[in-house]
Structure formats: structure tokens, C-alpha cells
VOBA-1610 file (N, C-alpha, C; in pm, whole numbers, padded with zeros to 5 digits, always signed):
BEGIN
Unk+11517+12152+15879Unk+11486+12041+15792Unk+11548+11915+15853Unk+11469+11811+15867Unk+11521+11687+15925Unk+11559+11589+15815Unk+11658+11511+15845Unk+11701+11407+15750Unk+11622+11280+15777Unk+11574+11219+15672Unk+11500+11094+15683Unk+11591+10983+15632Unk+11608+10883+15714Unk+11689+10768+15675Unk+11596+10650+15653Unk+11596+10601+15531Unk+11514+10485+15498Unk+11601+10360+15505Unk+11561+10268+15588Unk+11636+10144+15602Unk+11582+10040+15505Unk+11672+09970+15444Unk+11635+09861+15354Unk+11638+09730+15431Unk+11550+09637+15398Unk+11555+09506+15463Unk+11687+09437+15432Unk+11743+09370+15532Unk+11870+09300+15516Unk+11846+09159+15463Unk+11917+09124+15356Unk+11918+08987+15305Unk+12063+08940+15301Unk+12080+08812+15321Unk+12212+08751+15311Unk+12216+08664+15187Unk+12333+08641+15134Unk+12347+08561+15012Unk+12406+08425+15041Unk+12376+08330+14952Unk+12432+08195+14963Unk+12448+08141+14822Unk+12565+08084+14794Unk+12591+08029+14661Unk+12690+07914+14672Unk+12687+07827+14573Unk+12782+07716+14564Unk+12871+07738+14443Unk+12999+07713+14463Unk+13095+07722+14354Unk+13176+07593+14351Unk+13220+07556+14234Unk+13305+07438+14224Unk+13440+07471+14288Unk+13513+07371+14332Unk+13643+07399+14393Unk+13741+07463+14295Unk+13710+07453+14167Unk+13800+07509+14065Unk+13752+07643+14011Unk+13645+07698+14071Unk+13593+07827+14026Unk+13697+07935+14055Unk+13719+08017+13958Unk+13817+08123+13973Unk+13757+08248+14035Unk+13842+08346+14053Unk+13801+08472+14113Unk+13691+08539+14030Unk+13697+08526+13898Unk+13598+08592+13812Unk+13458+08536+13835Unk+13446+08406+13855Unk+13313+08348+13881Unk+13262+08393+14017Unk+13349+08399+14116Unk+13313+08447+14249Unk+13263+08591+14240Unk+13338+08674+14169Unk+13303+08815+14153Unk+13173+08831+14076Unk+13151+08746+13974Unk+13028+08753+13895Unk+12905+08724+13982Unk+12912+08622+14066Unk+12800+08590+14154Unk+12775+08705+14251Unk+12881+08759+14309Unk+12866+08873+14400Unk+12796+08990+14330Unk+12839+09021+14209Unk+12781+09133+14134Unk+12634+09109+14102Unk+12601+08987+14062Unk+12462+08957+14026Unk+12370+08962+14147Unk+12414+08907+14260Unk+12330+08912+14381Unk+12318+09055+14432Unk+12427+09130+14424Unk+12425+09269+14467Unk+12332+09353+14379Unk+12338+09331+14249Unk+12251+09403+14156Unk+12105+09371+14184Unk+12076+09243+14206Unk+11938+09203+14237Unk+11890+09272+14364Unk+11972+09270+14469Unk+11933+09330+14597Unk+11908+09480+14581Unk+11992+09546+14505Unk+11975+09689+14483Unk+11844+09719+14410Unk+11816+09641+14305Unk+11690+09659+14231Unk+11568+09628+14317Unk+11583+09533+14410Unk+11472+09495+14498Unk+11463+09587+14621Unk+11550+09686+14626Unk+11555+09781+14736Unk+11581+09711+14870Unk+11679+09621+14866Unk+11721+09550+14986Unk+11870+09571+15006Unk+11913+09554+15129Unk+12054+09566+15163Unk+12115+09426+15167Unk+12211+09400+15079Unk+12277+09271+15077Unk+12391+09270+15177Unk+12384+09177+15270Unk+12492+09158+15367Unk+12594+09060+15310Unk+12647+08978+15395Unk+12749+08880+15356Unk+12692+08774+15262Unk+12772+08735+15164Unk+12737+08622+15077Unk+12823+08504+15124Unk+12758+08395+15156Unk+12826+08275+15204Unk+12845+08180+15086Unk+12969+08146+15058Unk+13002+08059+14944Unk+13038+07919+14993Unk+12969+07822+14936Unk+12997+07681+14962Unk+13081+07629+14847Unk+13180+07552+14876Unk+13262+07489+14771Unk+13214+07346+14751Unk+13170+07313+14631Unk+13124+07177+14603Unk+13243+07085+14584Unk+13220+06959+14605Unk+13325+06862+14583Unk+13434+06863+14688Unk+13409+06926+14801Unk+13506+06929+14910Unk+13450+06848+15026Unk+13479+06718+15031Unk+13423+06637+15138Unk+13481+06675+15274Unk+13406+06649+15381Unk+13460+06677+15514Unk+13584+06592+15541Unk+13675+06645+15618Unk+13798+06573+15650Unk+13776+06464+15754Unk+13683+06487+15845Unk+13654+06393+15951Unk+13505+06364+15953Unk+13467+06251+16008Unk+13327+06209+16008Unk+13236+06313+16073Unk+13282+06378+16179Unk+13199+06474+16251Unk+13202+06614+16189Unk+13280+06635+16085Unk+13285+06766+16019Unk+13154+06795+15947Unk+13123+06922+15938Unk+13004+06969+15867Unk+13030+06961+15717Unk+12936+06902+15641Unk+12955+06893+15495Unk+12916+07021+15425Unk+12860+07117+15496Unk+12822+07246+15438Unk+12849+07357+15539Unk+12976+07387+15566Unk+13006+07488+15669Unk+12953+07627+15637Unk+12947+07664+15510Unk+12896+07797+15475Unk+12746+07806+15504Unk+12671+07698+15481Unk+12528+07700+15512Unk+12508+07713+15663Unk+12588+07642+15741Unk+12580+07653+15887Unk+12611+07796+15930Unk+12715+07856+15872Unk+12749+07995+15903Unk+12635+08089+15864Unk+12571+08062+15751Unk+12457+08143+15707Unk+12344+08139+15810Unk+12309+08020+15857Unk+12198+08009+15953Unk+12232+08081+16084Unk+12355+08071+16128Unk+12396+08143+16249Unk+12390+08294+16228Unk+12430+08339+16110Unk+12426+08483+16079Unk+12283+08535+16074Unk+12191+08453+16023Unk+12049+08494+16020Unk+12000+08516+16162Unk+12033+08423+16251Unk+11990+08436+16390Unk+12050+08559+16456Unk+12177+08588+16429Unk+12244+08704+16490Unk+12194+08836+16434Unk+12176+08841+16303Unk+12150+08969+16236Unk+12002+09004+16225Unk+11917+08903+16231Unk+11775+08928+16209Unk+11744+08954+16063Unk+11827+08903+15973Unk+11802+08921+15829Unk+11664+08869+15794Unk+11600+08937+15700Unk+11463+08899+15663Unk+11459+08800+15548Unk+11573+08780+15481Unk+11571+08690+15366Unk+11709+08642+15327Unk+11708+08545+15236Unk+11830+08490+15178Unk+11812+08491+15027Unk+11912+08538+14956Unk+11908+08540+14810Unk+12012+08442+14757Unk+11969+08361+14661Unk+12057+08261+14599Unk+12052+08278+14447Unk+12160+08242+14377Unk+12158+08251+14232Unk+12057+08155+14170Unk+12043+08036+14229Unk+11945+07937+14184Unk+11927+07837+14297Unk+11824+07754+14286Unk+11802+07653+14389Unk+11913+07549+14391Unk+11994+07544+14286Unk+12109+07453+14284Unk+12207+07484+14397Unk+12197+07602+14454Unk+12286+07639+14563Unk+12275+07543+14681Unk+12161+07478+14694Unk+12139+07390+14809Unk+12181+07246+14784Unk+12230+07216+14666Unk+12284+07084+14637Unk+12184+06972+14659Unk+12233+06861+14712Unk+12151+06742+14733Unk+12054+06754+14849Unk+12069+06857+14930Unk+11984+06875+15048Unk+11885+06990+15029Unk+11844+07012+14906Unk+11762+07127+14871Unk+11637+07139+14958Unk+11556+07036+14966Unk+11430+07044+15041Unk+11454+07073+15189Unk+11550+07004+15249Unk+11577+07022+15392Unk+11630+07163+15421Unk+11716+07213+15336Unk+11774+07346+15361Unk+11673+07457+15337Unk+11589+07441+15237Unk+11484+07540+15214Unk+11387+07541+15331Unk+11350+07422+15380Unk+11260+07413+15496Unk+11323+07478+15618Unk+11452+07456+15638Unk+11519+07517+15753Unk+11514+07669+15745Unk+11537+07724+15626Unk+11534+07869+15611Unk+11393+07924+15626Unk+11299+07868+15551Unk+11164+07925+15547Unk+11080+07890+15670Unk+11090+07768+15718Unk+11004+07726+15829Unk+11070+07747+15965Unk+11193+07703+15980Unk+11259+07714+16111Unk+11306+07856+16140Unk+11372+07918+16043Unk+11427+08052+16064Unk+11333+08163+16018Unk+11227+08126+15948Unk+11123+08219+15904Unk+11177+08336+15822Unk+11264+08303+15726Unk+11312+08405+15633Unk+11253+08377+15495Unk+11253+08477+15412Unk+11203+08463+15275Unk+11321+08424+15186Unk+11299+08328+15100Unk+11402+08283+15007Unk+11377+08349+14872Unk+11477+08419+14821Unk+11469+08483+14690Unk+11563+08411+14594Unk+11511+08372+14479Unk+11590+08300+14380Unk+11607+08389+14258Unk+11731+08421+14225Unk+11761+08510+14114Unk+11761+08435+13982Unk+11786+08305+13984Unk+11795+08219+13864Unk+11902+08268+13768Unk+12020+08285+13821Unk+12136+08325+13742Unk+12210+08199+13701Unk+12232+08184+13572Unk+12308+08070+13523Unk+12422+08119+13435Unk+12534+08060+13451Unk+12650+08093+13369Unk+12622+08043+13228Unk+12630+08128+13126Unk+12601+08085+12989Unk+12696+07977+12939Unk+12809+07959+13006Unk+12904+07854+12966Unk+12862+07717+13017Unk+12761+07710+13105Unk+12714+07580+13159Unk+12640+07501+13056
//
């Protein structure tokens, strides 16, 4: 009898948290994205968290280092998609970042639409 291994498509996560978000909010986002990926029969890789309200220290610094890390990880891993809690994850650069993911990197964007009921 041979063993059959079914591979799930790899998706990476991306989310924005306020600089004052505690561990519980971080854990909640991880759990929600992980649950979504499991239900969608996908393998969730690394979740990249951006901290809002943290301006770059120097003019040449990246204002979204986690998004840059995400794009590099997509290129390295060959991930087929990116899952976000909501489109708010992309902040003020929503259109440009979505275009970079979908058009330039050719990945599928999945939006879970998770909102904290306290918002």
C-alpha cells in the first residue's frame, strides 16, 4: 500500500496592527487567518505584520517593511496567494499594493473580512 501525500497550496498572510496592539490581538489575527486557510484547504505560511503609526526613522527607510518582506517571500517560496483580514491591511497604498501582488507577482489575494467587534 502506498502513501499518498496531498500538498496544499501555500498562502502567506499580511496584516496591520496598531503600535499599541497587544499579544491577544496578534494571536487573534493569527488564529483567524489560520482557521480560514485550513477551511480553504490551504497551507498558511508566515504572517507578516505591519505596525501602523510607526514612521520611518530616515528618509530612505521603507515605510512598510513587512510588505516588502512579504513580496520577497512570495518570490522565494512560490506562494500562490496572500490572505489578509481585510483590505485595510494595505493602508493608504491599497490600490498600488494590490496591483503589485495580483499583477506583478501574480498571486491571488484572499480577503477574510475579519473585524474586531470592539472597533
